[in-house]
Steps between C-alpha positions, in 0.01 A plus 500: 500500500733524797719744310208731419381503854849583628529797262160631586564471874813715490380763256143520617410824677172532668280767344370759748169389633216750512511495885871590522436862396250531782755341735761764418239774549418352840872493583535867404197588712642302791837676472329839476278420799804393704683820406199714598470308827873545569471876442187523715670307781804727476280811520312352794824430687619853423176653634522281810860613560405867451209461740726339762756780458227761531362339815850482646558872438159585644573286805832679559332837460223410745754370753689831482176695538399280794835559671467877448145498640608297804780751558250786477261326741786457748596867466141618541450273802811648663379851419155425647665371820716811518202732446297314763787547745525871416125539545503310829782721628330815377149437636584577864670823399229631271239703685279525192451125482416455866263799516281428198586213265208587269685816401749287311250485217422873505558747216832637635733217597800733467391676821589196710831432661710303254824384652588204281850399410566394144468127444824319431583427141523129442719389211314323222 
């Protein structure tokens, strides 16, 4: 009896149980789900990186535009100051302005005295 049990213990292989086939199917599904999840996570990280890069480029572009607009505002402010000075210096000399200021809006502004020097050109 002991000999028979020894032989059967060493040569005995367990037959596949009916649940083991379902277990391997579950394992395949799990592996496939993990692979899909890995790919989805990779795509998500890629989109996030692209979005960050896009925002960075947009930020740089807006900073350049902002600097250019500030430069233009500074130039226009200087030009407005210059033109105000020219006008202030011209008003006492212009007889048309002192005689009848409402004529400034008349149909023939070219008839008035126009002694205005050219405004300076500010570098951009």
